[in-house]
Backbone as CSV, one residue per row, in Angstrom:
resi,resn,N_x,N_y,N_z,CA_x,CA_y,CA_z,C_x,C_y,C_z
1,MET,30.306,176.159,-82.658,30.842,176.632,-81.369,31.176,175.786,-80.490
2,ARG,32.591,176.229,-79.721,32.923,175.847,-78.626,32.101,175.888,-77.460
3,GLY,32.297,174.788,-76.431,31.574,175.531,-75.072,32.089,176.723,-74.542
4,VAL,31.319,177.556,-74.307,31.658,178.866,-74.176,31.598,178.455,-72.441
5,THR,32.727,179.116,-71.678,32.542,179.214,-70.324,32.686,180.556,-69.934
6,GLY,33.529,181.523,-70.576,33.818,183.044,-70.600,32.436,183.537,-70.535
7,ARG,32.440,184.821,-70.681,31.646,186.129,-70.952,31.367,185.795,-72.426
8,LEU,30.272,185.716,-72.967,29.816,185.829,-74.368,28.710,187.066,-74.678
9,MET,29.334,187.670,-75.481,28.605,188.882,-76.109,28.044,188.728,-77.408
10,LEU,26.634,189.120,-77.488,26.112,188.677,-78.907,25.499,189.940,-79.191
11,LEU,25.843,190.654,-80.445,25.129,191.900,-81.073,24.037,191.533,-82.010
12,ASP,23.154,192.204,-81.549,21.887,192.321,-82.695,22.571,193.571,-83.815
13,THR,23.482,192.723,-84.702,24.139,193.922,-85.336,23.261,194.747,-86.264
14,ALA,22.309,194.516,-86.684,21.266,195.450,-87.775,20.572,196.321,-86.910
15,SER,20.349,195.857,-85.579,19.314,197.081,-84.576,20.518,198.038,-84.218
16,LEU,21.983,197.863,-84.048,23.134,198.755,-83.797,23.534,199.358,-84.568
17,TYR,23.414,198.707,-85.883,23.822,199.922,-87.173,22.865,200.872,-87.746
18,PHE,21.644,200.423,-87.374,20.228,201.167,-87.629,20.732,202.727,-86.512
19,ARG,21.178,202.239,-85.098,21.141,203.125,-84.400,22.389,204.276,-84.532
20,ALA,23.370,203.328,-84.900,24.354,204.379,-85.416,24.179,205.097,-86.545
21,TYR,23.483,204.606,-87.447,22.890,205.197,-88.959,22.332,206.701,-88.071
22,PHE,21.352,206.486,-87.562,20.496,207.658,-86.910,21.110,208.493,-86.040
23,GLY,22.311,207.960,-85.409,22.834,208.819,-84.440,24.093,209.530,-84.720
24,VAL,24.864,209.271,-85.550,26.218,209.589,-86.235,25.752,210.349,-87.534
25,PRO,25.792,211.988,-87.682,25.647,212.649,-88.647,26.268,211.980,-90.247
26,ASP,25.143,212.139,-91.060,25.674,211.518,-92.683,26.647,212.308,-93.236
27,SER,27.323,213.644,-92.440,28.180,213.968,-93.053,29.529,213.413,-92.768
28,VAL,29.547,212.219,-91.934,30.898,211.601,-91.807,30.806,210.296,-92.983
29,LYS,31.956,210.817,-94.014,31.828,210.109,-95.442,33.270,209.910,-95.592
30,ALA,33.494,208.821,-96.425,34.553,208.347,-97.122,35.300,209.474,-97.905
31,PRO,36.924,209.289,-98.240,37.074,210.254,-99.194,36.727,210.567,-100.302
32,ASP,35.760,209.513,-100.891,35.185,209.585,-102.388,33.589,210.227,-102.027
33,GLY,33.391,210.619,-100.588,31.992,211.403,-100.581,30.837,210.132,-99.769
34,THR,30.960,208.915,-99.889,30.164,208.156,-99.625,30.055,208.177,-98.094
35,PRO,28.534,208.245,-97.519,28.416,208.303,-96.218,28.851,206.982,-95.475
36,VAL,29.727,207.350,-94.321,30.051,205.773,-93.621,29.512,205.958,-92.062
37,ASN,28.667,206.990,-92.075,28.266,207.116,-90.694,27.813,205.647,-89.853
38,ALA,27.220,204.816,-90.614,26.522,203.789,-89.585,27.879,202.855,-89.723
39,VAL,29.131,202.638,-90.570,30.066,202.027,-90.271,31.024,202.429,-89.210
40,ARG,31.330,203.515,-89.220,32.047,204.570,-88.092,31.542,204.277,-86.751
41,GLY,29.932,204.461,-86.763,29.385,204.432,-85.390,29.611,203.213,-85.207
42,LEU,29.221,202.009,-85.860,29.011,200.603,-85.459,30.498,200.402,-84.600
43,LEU,31.691,200.594,-85.409,33.043,200.445,-84.762,33.038,201.070,-83.523
44,ASP,32.529,202.242,-83.261,32.650,202.985,-82.095,31.972,202.145,-80.965
45,PHE,30.575,201.973,-81.377,29.921,200.977,-80.369,30.907,199.979,-80.108
46,ILE,31.238,199.029,-80.746,31.778,197.645,-80.480,32.958,198.211,-79.461
47,ASP,33.620,199.249,-80.027,34.921,199.539,-79.335,34.195,199.779,-77.756
48,ARG,33.340,200.481,-77.611,32.823,200.977,-76.288,32.440,199.541,-75.542
49,LEU,31.715,198.648,-76.260,31.267,197.615,-75.427,32.215,196.795,-75.174
50,VAL,33.238,196.351,-76.051,34.546,195.473,-75.436,35.150,196.554,-74.017
51,LYS,35.486,197.648,-74.290,36.148,198.438,-73.319,35.406,198.155,-71.912
52,ASP,34.156,198.292,-72.120,33.504,198.562,-70.745,32.657,197.377,-70.262
53,HIS,32.662,196.327,-71.021,32.440,194.882,-70.545,33.222,193.634,-70.759
54,ARG,34.532,193.861,-71.687,35.344,192.919,-71.278,34.781,191.633,-71.694
55,PRO,34.058,191.198,-72.963,33.761,189.853,-73.111,34.780,189.106,-73.568
56,ASP,34.702,187.748,-73.203,35.749,186.754,-73.785,35.171,186.155,-75.264
57,GLU,33.891,186.264,-75.453,33.814,185.694,-76.856,32.992,187.011,-77.389
58,LEU,32.589,186.951,-78.864,31.969,188.125,-79.227,31.517,187.674,-80.683
59,VAL,30.028,187.817,-80.941,29.465,187.302,-82.024,28.821,188.553,-82.647
60,ALA,29.010,188.901,-83.874,27.967,190.020,-84.669,26.985,188.918,-84.990
61,CYS,25.532,189.116,-84.804,24.745,188.058,-85.168,23.830,188.808,-86.332
62,MET,23.403,188.517,-87.622,23.095,189.124,-88.504,21.701,188.604,-88.848
63,ASP,20.947,189.420,-89.662,19.603,189.039,-90.282,19.981,188.364,-91.774
64,ALA,19.982,187.027,-91.864,19.881,186.566,-93.072,18.712,186.672,-93.645
65,ASP,17.881,186.497,-93.026,16.274,186.754,-93.386,15.478,187.640,-92.500
66,TRP,15.198,188.839,-92.654,14.578,189.403,-91.610,13.034,189.261,-91.390
67,ARG,12.566,188.622,-92.663,11.096,188.338,-92.383,10.939,186.849,-92.804
68,PRO,11.378,185.922,-92.050,11.330,184.781,-92.442,9.771,184.014,-92.831
69,GLN,9.902,183.453,-94.119,8.573,182.894,-94.610,7.769,182.229,-93.743
70,TRP,8.502,181.038,-92.909,7.780,180.392,-91.773,6.898,181.275,-90.747
71,ARG,7.218,182.555,-90.437,6.609,183.378,-89.878,5.308,183.898,-90.471
72,VAL,5.879,184.515,-91.544,4.726,185.060,-92.285,3.641,184.070,-92.361
73,ASP,3.932,182.699,-93.200,2.649,181.835,-92.974,1.835,181.593,-91.768
74,LEU,2.291,182.063,-90.870,1.600,181.909,-89.460,0.531,183.152,-89.007
75,ILE,1.506,184.255,-89.667,0.922,185.382,-89.247,1.197,186.548,-90.328
76,PRO,0.697,186.538,-91.611,0.758,187.449,-92.557,1.000,188.686,-92.520
77,SER,0.389,189.428,-91.710,0.691,190.984,-91.163,2.056,190.963,-90.626
78,TYR,2.983,190.091,-90.171,4.449,189.998,-89.708,5.316,190.742,-90.427
79,LYS,5.463,192.115,-89.769,6.509,192.884,-90.367,6.312,193.463,-91.818
80,ALA,4.908,192.990,-92.246,4.496,193.493,-93.785,4.489,194.952,-93.954
81,HIS,4.423,195.588,-93.038,4.535,197.336,-93.770,5.892,197.529,-93.385
82,ARG,6.775,197.028,-93.284,8.349,197.050,-93.379,8.744,196.868,-94.817
83,VAL,8.135,196.095,-95.714,8.518,195.688,-96.784,8.676,196.625,-98.047
84,ALA,9.589,196.467,-98.287,10.036,197.557,-99.828,9.486,196.849,-101.008
85,GLU,10.320,195.554,-101.039,10.062,194.693,-102.300,9.688,193.423,-102.068
86,GLU,8.707,192.995,-102.526,8.548,191.314,-102.517,9.316,190.470,-103.236
87,HIS,9.646,189.361,-103.007,10.469,188.185,-104.158,9.746,187.130,-103.941
88,GLU,9.433,186.629,-105.200,9.024,185.153,-105.278,10.046,184.190,-104.593
89,ALA,11.258,184.209,-105.057,12.316,183.526,-104.715,13.041,184.162,-103.482
90,GLY,13.375,183.714,-102.405,14.242,184.552,-101.567,13.446,185.542,-100.663
91,PRO,14.418,185.760,-99.789,13.582,186.954,-98.754,13.107,188.165,-99.404
92,ASP,11.942,189.253,-98.739,11.538,190.311,-99.226,12.688,191.349,-98.945
93,GLU,12.582,192.361,-99.486,13.504,193.430,-99.126,12.876,194.462,-97.935
94,GLU,13.753,194.582,-97.160,13.119,195.656,-96.210,13.334,196.847,-96.402
95,GLU,12.481,197.849,-96.190,12.689,199.162,-96.301,13.744,199.841,-95.552
96,VAL,14.955,200.195,-96.074,16.099,200.718,-95.346,16.631,202.103,-95.887
97,PRO,16.992,203.014,-95.227,17.199,204.366,-95.979,18.407,204.164,-96.836
98,ASP,18.090,205.029,-98.274,19.131,204.644,-99.453,20.467,204.875,-98.772
99,THR,21.050,205.435,-98.273,22.423,205.687,-97.661,22.844,204.491,-96.821
100,LEU,22.144,203.986,-96.014,22.298,202.798,-95.342,22.777,201.476,-95.914
101,SER,21.938,201.048,-96.831,22.158,199.844,-97.641,23.688,199.539,-98.006
102,PRO,24.051,200.512,-98.890,25.468,200.515,-99.601,26.860,200.354,-98.042
103,GLN,26.360,200.881,-96.985,27.261,200.647,-96.150,27.264,198.939,-95.176
104,VAL,26.101,198.381,-95.488,26.024,197.014,-94.810,27.264,196.414,-95.236
105,PRO,27.563,195.910,-96.540,28.638,195.083,-97.137,30.030,195.807,-96.427
106,VAL,30.330,197.274,-96.130,31.080,197.683,-95.698,31.843,196.843,-94.470
107,ILE,30.589,197.134,-93.591,30.688,196.506,-92.313,31.020,195.062,-92.264
108,GLU,30.223,194.438,-93.020,30.779,193.020,-93.126,32.287,192.695,-93.337
109,ALA,32.629,193.355,-94.265,34.001,193.227,-94.839,34.973,193.500,-93.471
110,VAL,34.522,194.587,-92.882,35.680,195.103,-91.647,35.432,194.170,-90.400
111,LEU,34.357,193.581,-90.288,34.285,192.507,-89.281,34.855,191.340,-89.772
112,ASP,34.725,191.087,-90.973,35.397,189.945,-91.230,37.103,190.092,-91.204
113,ALA,37.363,191.313,-91.741,39.020,191.247,-91.690,39.346,191.287,-90.299
114,LEU,38.567,192.040,-89.409,39.071,192.099,-87.688,39.189,190.753,-87.482
115,GLY,38.354,189.874,-87.821,38.472,188.344,-87.387,37.054,188.344,-86.048
116,ILE,36.334,189.243,-86.117,34.913,189.144,-85.386,33.919,188.362,-85.974
117,ALA,33.599,187.052,-85.336,32.971,186.139,-85.832,31.500,186.949,-86.549
118,ARG,30.926,186.710,-87.493,29.732,187.356,-88.114,28.933,186.021,-88.495
119,VAL,27.528,185.883,-87.894,26.722,184.830,-88.187,25.425,185.140,-88.551
120,GLY,25.099,184.692,-89.810,23.569,184.729,-90.278,23.258,183.444,-90.750
121,VAL,21.809,182.829,-90.540,21.491,181.664,-91.045,20.367,181.844,-91.701
122,ALA,20.503,181.208,-92.933,19.187,181.623,-94.040,17.890,181.003,-93.557
123,GLY,16.919,181.559,-93.535,15.829,181.203,-93.037,15.410,181.791,-91.455
124,TYR,16.386,182.759,-91.018,16.224,183.053,-89.832,16.504,184.204,-89.468
125,GLU,16.197,184.962,-88.605,16.525,186.641,-88.045,17.593,186.311,-87.360
126,ALA,18.172,187.576,-87.214,19.400,187.825,-85.955,18.872,187.187,-84.721
127,ASP,17.682,187.500,-84.260,17.005,187.140,-83.009,17.094,185.200,-82.885
128,ASP,17.102,184.776,-83.906,17.070,183.082,-83.690,18.517,182.703,-83.511
129,VAL,19.192,183.541,-84.171,20.706,183.088,-83.950,21.093,183.552,-82.796
130,ILE,20.818,184.734,-82.303,20.999,185.064,-80.720,20.611,183.843,-79.865
131,GLY,19.225,183.712,-80.027,18.799,182.637,-79.149,19.300,181.415,-79.139
132,THR,19.813,180.791,-80.203,20.492,179.601,-80.399,21.962,179.738,-79.681
133,PHE,22.868,180.881,-79.901,24.159,181.219,-78.880,23.742,180.951,-77.692
134,THR,22.888,181.593,-77.301,22.281,181.927,-75.800,22.132,180.197,-75.001
135,ALA,21.373,179.584,-76.066,20.597,178.335,-75.622,22.203,177.416,-75.120
136,ARG,23.073,177.538,-76.030,23.996,176.692,-75.952,25.198,177.014,-75.013
137,ALA,25.112,178.388,-74.706,26.426,179.076,-73.849,26.375,178.576,-72.705
138,LYS,27.715,178.193,-72.026,27.928,177.463,-70.789,27.863,178.618,-69.999
139,GLY,28.426,179.602,-70.227,28.801,180.796,-68.912,27.777,181.890,-69.452
140,PRO,28.067,183.175,-68.806,27.078,183.990,-68.872,27.015,184.739,-70.130
141,VAL,25.861,185.571,-70.374,25.953,185.730,-71.955,25.151,187.470,-71.596
142,ASP,25.694,188.287,-72.170,25.235,189.428,-72.579,24.715,190.145,-73.888
143,ILE,23.400,190.341,-73.955,22.844,190.432,-75.609,22.647,191.746,-75.549
144,VAL,23.143,192.503,-76.874,23.213,194.181,-77.080,22.279,194.235,-77.947
145,THR,21.188,194.769,-77.738,20.165,194.827,-78.895,19.191,196.331,-78.314
146,GLY,18.784,197.107,-79.374,17.741,197.726,-79.264,16.382,197.396,-79.553
147,ASP,16.208,195.990,-79.493,14.864,195.113,-79.688,14.505,194.658,-78.342
148,ARG,13.177,195.151,-78.077,12.721,194.252,-76.704,12.234,193.058,-76.708
149,ASP,12.032,192.561,-78.242,11.499,190.999,-78.289,12.689,190.267,-77.451
150,LEU,13.600,190.603,-77.545,14.811,189.668,-76.746,14.903,189.535,-75.392
151,TYR,14.047,190.231,-74.814,13.791,190.171,-73.295,13.245,188.829,-72.714
152,GLN,12.711,188.238,-73.668,12.131,186.684,-73.459,13.508,185.862,-72.974
153,LEU,14.715,186.268,-73.435,15.910,185.229,-73.086,16.554,185.719,-71.957
154,VAL,15.998,186.554,-71.280,16.662,187.144,-69.711,16.431,185.889,-68.864
155,ASP,17.622,185.562,-68.121,17.471,184.634,-67.609,18.625,184.332,-66.126
156,ASP,18.253,184.886,-65.040,19.361,185.428,-63.997,20.001,184.068,-63.459
157,ALA,19.403,182.889,-63.473,19.990,181.814,-62.991,21.053,181.232,-63.930
158,ARG,21.199,181.759,-65.206,21.821,181.540,-66.182,22.884,182.384,-66.516
159,GLY,22.588,183.586,-66.149,23.360,184.943,-66.282,23.419,185.635,-67.457
160,VAL,21.969,185.580,-68.032,21.573,186.004,-69.304,21.105,187.419,-69.087
161,ARG,21.420,188.188,-69.566,20.773,189.860,-69.610,20.871,190.226,-70.776
162,VAL,20.190,191.410,-71.187,20.001,192.278,-72.257,20.835,193.608,-71.869
163,LEU,21.601,194.052,-72.782,22.131,195.297,-72.708,21.209,196.375,-73.656
164,TYR,20.401,196.890,-73.215,19.643,197.951,-74.165,20.062,199.476,-74.077
165,PRO,20.476,199.838,-75.464,21.300,201.016,-75.506,19.949,202.282,-75.588
166,LEU,20.470,202.987,-74.455,19.508,204.106,-74.248,19.780,205.340,-75.051
167,LYS,20.991,205.484,-75.090,21.756,206.848,-75.605,23.028,206.533,-76.021
168,GLY,23.238,206.100,-77.494,24.465,205.355,-77.978,24.532,204.034,-77.366
169,VAL,26.049,203.790,-77.168,25.806,202.404,-76.246,26.640,203.055,-74.785
170,GLY,26.956,204.103,-75.009,27.565,204.895,-73.657,26.644,204.551,-72.567
171,THR,25.486,204.569,-72.704,24.257,204.514,-71.486,23.484,203.337,-71.571
172,LEU,23.647,202.268,-71.304,23.113,200.895,-71.457,22.125,200.592,-70.131
173,GLN,20.737,200.308,-70.579,19.980,199.958,-69.562,20.233,198.112,-69.677
174,THR,20.543,197.768,-68.433,20.974,196.538,-67.815,19.612,195.892,-67.438
175,THR,19.194,194.892,-68.538,17.776,194.127,-68.149,18.123,192.627,-67.617
176,ASP,17.679,192.894,-66.276,17.532,191.310,-65.937,16.256,191.397,-65.523
177,GLU,15.956,190.437,-64.436,14.676,189.350,-63.968,14.107,190.700,-63.416
178,ALA,14.709,191.152,-62.571,14.116,192.276,-61.230,13.673,193.558,-62.110
179,TRP,14.630,193.979,-63.048,14.212,194.992,-63.923,12.752,194.761,-64.898
180,LEU,12.615,193.560,-65.235,11.623,192.866,-65.890,10.494,192.973,-65.507
181,ARG,10.699,192.275,-64.019,9.209,192.049,-63.034,8.696,193.683,-62.441
182,GLU,9.678,194.499,-62.133,9.488,195.880,-62.075,8.730,196.638,-63.066
183,LYS,8.946,196.698,-64.113,8.480,197.344,-65.497,7.389,196.435,-66.118
184,TYR,7.415,195.319,-66.127,6.365,194.616,-67.113,5.599,193.628,-66.036
185,GLY,6.009,193.169,-64.785,5.324,192.278,-63.975,5.708,190.815,-64.245
186,VAL,6.545,190.821,-65.190,6.961,189.325,-65.764,8.280,189.149,-65.663
187,ASP,8.819,187.571,-65.835,10.240,187.392,-66.018,10.549,187.292,-67.509
188,GLY,11.696,186.841,-67.508,12.329,186.458,-68.892,10.940,185.519,-69.895
189,ARG,10.650,184.359,-69.144,9.941,183.622,-69.862,8.643,184.083,-69.952
190,GLY,8.138,184.815,-69.189,6.822,185.507,-69.561,6.691,186.366,-70.337
191,TYR,7.922,187.262,-70.839,7.673,188.394,-71.521,7.212,187.930,-73.107
192,ALA,7.381,186.613,-73.558,6.993,186.197,-75.061,5.519,186.686,-74.776
193,ASP,4.931,185.745,-73.749,3.515,185.697,-73.816,3.065,187.015,-73.404
194,LEU,3.539,187.912,-72.815,3.117,189.158,-72.651,3.097,190.301,-74.069
195,ALA,4.021,189.945,-74.618,4.134,190.473,-76.295,3.194,190.156,-77.142
196,LEU,2.958,188.841,-77.208,1.887,188.395,-78.095,0.426,188.519,-77.826
197,LEU,0.238,188.764,-76.279,-1.059,189.171,-76.020,-1.153,190.635,-76.247
198,ARG,-0.438,191.557,-75.979,-0.545,192.998,-76.083,-0.435,193.472,-77.771
199,GLY,0.282,192.528,-78.393,0.614,193.136,-79.864,1.840,193.748,-79.957
200,ASP,2.264,194.168,-81.045,3.279,194.853,-81.029,3.324,195.421,-82.909
201,PRO,2.937,196.692,-82.794,2.432,197.377,-84.184,3.932,197.432,-85.116
202,SER,4.895,197.425,-84.370,6.182,197.488,-85.124,6.725,196.391,-85.745
203,ASP,6.153,195.390,-85.262,6.573,193.809,-86.086,5.107,193.520,-86.510
204,GLY,4.020,194.140,-86.545,2.692,193.824,-87.307,2.137,192.662,-86.598
205,LEU,2.420,192.332,-85.364,1.867,191.490,-84.611,0.158,192.260,-83.918
206,PRO,-1.020,191.607,-84.409,-1.906,192.136,-83.975,-2.150,192.234,-82.465
207,GLY,-1.887,191.212,-81.828,-2.488,190.868,-80.249,-3.809,190.744,-80.307
208,VAL,-4.115,190.563,-78.754,-5.712,190.369,-78.663,-6.467,191.772,-78.286
209,PRO,-7.278,192.099,-79.217,-8.117,193.403,-79.051,-8.579,193.486,-77.717
210,GLY,-8.412,195.029,-77.186,-8.506,195.266,-75.931,-7.921,194.735,-74.694
211,ILE,-6.658,193.650,-75.048,-5.835,193.310,-73.827,-4.447,194.158,-73.840
212,GLY,-4.392,195.256,-73.297,-2.883,195.948,-73.362,-2.157,195.487,-72.501
213,GLU,-0.873,195.941,-72.515,-0.122,195.677,-71.606,-0.241,195.234,-70.149
214,LYS,-0.996,196.173,-69.361,-1.300,195.831,-68.119,-2.315,194.759,-67.829
215,THR,-3.292,194.730,-68.670,-4.124,193.566,-68.547,-3.499,192.166,-68.729
216,ALA,-2.830,192.387,-69.575,-1.870,191.058,-70.267,-1.021,190.720,-68.863
217,ALA,-0.199,191.467,-68.144,0.385,191.408,-67.112,-0.246,190.681,-66.137
218,LYS,-1.562,191.343,-65.769,-2.360,190.711,-64.676,-2.757,189.443,-64.849
219,LEU,-3.002,189.132,-66.212,-3.694,188.047,-66.475,-2.465,186.778,-66.252
220,LEU,-1.302,187.101,-66.635,-0.127,186.355,-66.446,0.034,186.282,-65.170
221,ALA,-0.029,187.214,-64.132,0.431,187.024,-62.752,-0.748,185.829,-62.289
222,GLU,-1.964,186.399,-62.730,-3.132,185.377,-62.310,-3.010,183.952,-62.428
223,PHE,-2.795,183.493,-63.755,-2.939,182.409,-64.541,-1.827,181.668,-65.076
224,GLY,-0.484,182.286,-64.840,0.820,181.648,-64.664,1.402,181.938,-66.382
225,ASP,0.557,181.558,-67.340,1.279,181.642,-68.630,0.145,181.370,-69.697
226,LEU,0.325,181.382,-71.051,-0.735,181.528,-72.231,-1.648,180.552,-71.951
227,ALA,-1.267,179.459,-71.630,-1.918,177.955,-71.730,-2.774,178.228,-70.119
228,GLY,-2.303,178.726,-69.310,-3.113,178.913,-67.998,-4.459,179.945,-68.323
229,ILE,-4.033,180.912,-69.287,-5.191,181.843,-69.202,-6.169,181.455,-70.324
230,LEU,-5.731,180.411,-71.250,-6.578,179.622,-72.381,-7.380,178.605,-71.503
231,ALA,-6.886,177.930,-70.660,-7.509,176.961,-69.712,-8.622,177.830,-68.878
232,ALA,-8.442,178.906,-68.330,-9.212,179.720,-67.499,-10.347,180.401,-68.535
233,VAL,-10.419,180.798,-69.668,-11.414,181.047,-70.439,-12.629,179.611,-70.616
234,ASP,-11.975,178.442,-70.248,-12.688,177.670,-70.642,-13.467,177.202,-69.240
235,ASP,-13.107,177.633,-67.992,-13.499,177.412,-66.761,-14.359,178.513,-66.209
236,PRO,-15.575,178.039,-66.226,-16.841,179.224,-65.825,-16.364,179.576,-64.494
237,LYS,-15.494,179.132,-63.741,-15.132,179.671,-62.259,-14.221,180.787,-62.304
238,ALA,-13.181,180.580,-63.475,-12.023,181.538,-63.441,-12.499,183.147,-63.342
239,LYS,-11.246,183.779,-62.797,-11.785,185.119,-62.572,-11.417,185.853,-63.681
240,LEU,-12.261,185.932,-64.783,-12.119,186.766,-65.828,-13.393,187.261,-66.123
241,THR,-13.105,188.874,-66.643,-14.462,189.607,-67.008,-15.180,188.922,-68.264
242,PRO,-16.199,189.294,-68.390,-17.098,188.526,-69.637,-16.386,189.212,-71.038
243,SER,-16.196,190.377,-70.980,-15.550,190.764,-72.167,-13.958,190.100,-72.307
244,GLN,-12.997,190.012,-71.242,-11.572,189.440,-71.605,-12.184,188.012,-72.091
245,ARG,-13.045,187.119,-71.179,-13.431,185.797,-71.784,-13.752,186.007,-73.322
246,LYS,-14.375,186.662,-73.726,-15.110,186.415,-74.829,-13.988,187.076,-76.180
247,ARG,-13.182,188.107,-75.784,-11.876,188.549,-76.415,-10.574,187.222,-76.516
248,LEU,-10.426,186.845,-75.593,-9.667,185.652,-75.615,-9.968,184.392,-76.305
249,ASP,-11.543,184.389,-76.390,-11.995,183.204,-77.022,-12.039,183.690,-78.626
250,GLU,-12.228,184.699,-78.761,-12.274,184.794,-80.347,-11.063,184.853,-80.864
251,ALA,-9.995,185.104,-79.928,-8.689,185.359,-80.525,-8.026,183.980,-80.552
252,ARG,-8.412,182.899,-80.183,-7.991,181.602,-80.220,-6.984,181.022,-81.497
253,PRO,-7.664,181.711,-82.942,-6.823,181.159,-83.997,-5.510,181.919,-83.814
254,TYR,-5.575,183.348,-83.330,-4.065,183.910,-83.275,-3.453,183.525,-82.414
255,LEU,-3.969,182.947,-81.216,-3.275,182.609,-80.214,-2.607,181.124,-80.336
256,ALA,-3.230,180.543,-81.304,-2.599,179.221,-81.461,-1.149,179.173,-82.300
257,VAL,-1.171,180.280,-83.034,0.070,180.370,-83.818,1.203,181.252,-83.546
258,ALA,0.754,182.306,-82.659,1.522,183.692,-82.328,2.752,183.016,-81.395
259,PRO,2.507,182.371,-80.581,3.864,181.813,-79.555,5.006,181.266,-80.769
260,THR,4.623,180.628,-81.732,5.880,180.107,-82.923,6.422,181.361,-83.522
261,VAL,5.778,182.338,-83.708,6.041,183.574,-84.364,6.992,184.537,-83.410
262,VAL,6.379,184.407,-82.382,6.931,185.570,-81.202,8.242,184.987,-80.574
263,LYS,8.176,183.429,-80.219,9.271,183.027,-79.348,10.655,182.765,-80.561
264,VAL,11.730,183.178,-79.731,12.649,183.159,-80.575,13.431,181.753,-80.734
265,ALA,13.782,181.408,-82.011,13.964,180.062,-82.210,15.323,179.716,-81.630
266,ASP,15.586,178.385,-80.912,16.993,178.249,-80.074,17.334,176.886,-80.815
267,ASP,17.273,176.680,-82.057,17.880,175.598,-82.558,18.109,175.670,-84.159
268,VAL,18.863,176.794,-84.224,19.247,177.274,-85.683,20.360,176.333,-85.953
269,PRO,20.417,175.698,-87.034,21.760,175.127,-87.332,23.013,175.892,-87.392
270,LEU,23.686,176.599,-86.254,24.726,177.288,-86.663,26.059,177.229,-87.476
271,PRO,26.698,177.669,-87.959,28.067,177.192,-88.591,29.176,177.106,-87.422
272,GLU,30.116,176.257,-87.610,31.062,176.344,-87.020,32.014,177.459,-87.071
273,VAL,32.251,178.264,-86.011,32.958,179.383,-85.990,33.738,179.690,-84.729
274,SER,34.808,180.430,-84.864,35.757,180.795,-83.628,35.050,181.974,-83.131
275,THR,34.516,182.127,-81.731,33.741,183.058,-81.355,34.627,183.790,-80.345
276,GLU,35.950,183.522,-80.159,36.870,184.164,-79.289,37.214,185.663,-79.903
277,LEU,37.086,186.305,-78.991,37.353,187.875,-78.953,39.099,187.921,-79.718
278,PRO,38.781,188.676,-81.085,40.066,188.557,-81.646,41.131,189.854,-80.894
279,ARG,42.449,189.100,-80.525,43.326,190.219,-80.088,44.142,191.137,-81.228
280,THR,44.302,190.509,-82.436,44.946,191.035,-83.652,44.149,190.565,-84.797
281,PRO,43.836,191.866,-85.952,43.056,191.246,-86.857,43.501,190.076,-87.717
282,ARG,42.538,189.505,-88.022,42.841,187.970,-89.023,43.387,188.436,-90.391
283,GLU,43.021,189.653,-91.099,43.537,190.145,-91.919,44.163,191.616,-92.135
284,PRO,45.271,191.746,-91.813,45.790,193.440,-91.485,45.884,194.028,-92.462
285,GLN,46.235,193.493,-93.670,46.512,194.166,-94.755,45.100,194.587,-95.401
286,THR,44.109,193.862,-95.190,42.647,193.926,-95.774,42.352,195.212,-94.538
287,VAL,42.241,195.031,-93.449,42.129,196.158,-92.455,42.566,197.303,-93.175
288,GLU,43.675,197.550,-93.387,44.458,198.728,-93.540,43.935,199.355,-95.227
289,ALA,43.425,198.534,-95.938,42.965,198.809,-97.156,41.718,199.466,-96.901
290,LEU,40.849,198.737,-95.888,39.566,199.326,-96.037,39.549,200.565,-95.100
291,ALA,40.562,200.694,-94.243,40.678,201.972,-93.269,40.727,202.945,-94.341
292,GLU,41.856,202.861,-95.490,42.182,204.128,-96.401,40.682,204.370,-97.567
293,ARG,40.318,203.002,-97.973,39.303,203.273,-98.839,38.119,203.997,-98.326
294,TRP,37.520,203.494,-97.290,36.477,204.305,-96.478,36.563,205.449,-95.425
295,GLY,38.168,205.615,-95.039,38.033,206.809,-94.405,37.795,206.408,-92.869
296,LEU,38.086,205.087,-92.420,37.568,204.837,-90.984,38.161,205.409,-89.861
297,GLY,39.459,205.874,-90.304,40.633,206.533,-88.935,40.513,206.065,-87.897
298,GLY,39.990,207.181,-86.945,40.062,206.865,-85.568,39.093,205.958,-84.665
299,SER,37.895,205.608,-85.881,37.127,204.518,-85.199,37.861,203.149,-85.213
300,LEU,38.274,202.771,-86.233,38.849,201.438,-86.487,40.278,201.274,-85.622
301,GLN,40.992,202.569,-85.545,42.113,202.286,-84.816,41.970,202.566,-83.220
302,ARG,40.754,202.976,-82.727,40.697,202.782,-81.313,40.163,201.311,-80.893
303,LEU,39.119,200.997,-82.300,39.091,199.284,-81.844,40.141,198.628,-81.885
304,LEU,40.883,198.586,-82.760,42.286,197.731,-82.770,42.948,197.959,-81.615
305,THR,43.012,199.110,-80.850,43.739,199.427,-79.603,43.283,198.549,-78.692
306,THR,41.621,198.724,-78.828,40.986,197.753,-77.451,40.975,196.260,-77.399
307,LEU,40.985,195.936,-78.495,40.995,194.477,-78.652,42.391,194.080,-78.513
308,GLY,43.614,194.830,-78.780,44.846,194.337,-78.229,45.194,194.544,-77.110
309,ALA,44.217,195.318,-76.271,44.795,195.717,-74.587,44.528,194.289,-73.872
């Protein structure tokens, strides 16, 4: 990636096409009757995002591995409840609705033909790709995701914010440090510690039994970070209730590995790609063929008009 000084927009693509799939009726079909609700919904999302936020650079970040083995080795329950099929060699298969899976290759083909950078890296989740692009960015960054894990990247000083879709992408919650402090009592950097202390059932993270979100926020306000909290467990004078001290002490094996699992990687080996927002499609004939084959009509046309504006 070139040194980006303009506004960079990073899409958590799977999170957005899942939302599109459930938000657009599956009566939206290709001429042959195949549902294309996720494809059209995602194109409408991208159109709206580009129109409203005018990024200079845009990357569709992909899950090359939605459940990396290095995370599972540390916490075996990580996303375990979402595994549809285990594979000895290669990533496990995630449980996805049967009419969504066939739409993903179509989404990828359309993004490639348009010339929108699409990046997934073997052994890493889209979150990690987003974390690495964010770490390397020279200018402001908008991360578009329905996944709160990425709140940990919010950084006012660097102009990094999360745009969290509340309803489609027409209504986005702009998550900055002020919003995080008001909602959770932590800033971006503190969010990962908060998340691993309270746990997250949707990711199979157990958390520390008896330490909910409010208690986790209080402990972080009192002791600064996870290291400060663990130091307090060893300090008989520290202000911890006997049950908090006991629970945190018993959770040490989990707390030793959880930060590596919860923290978004920022050192992924990214491929060399042009992240510039395309003004015209990279492969106009392919775009035309895909539009006809999958009946992408107005959704694709609107996006083409917006990109060219």
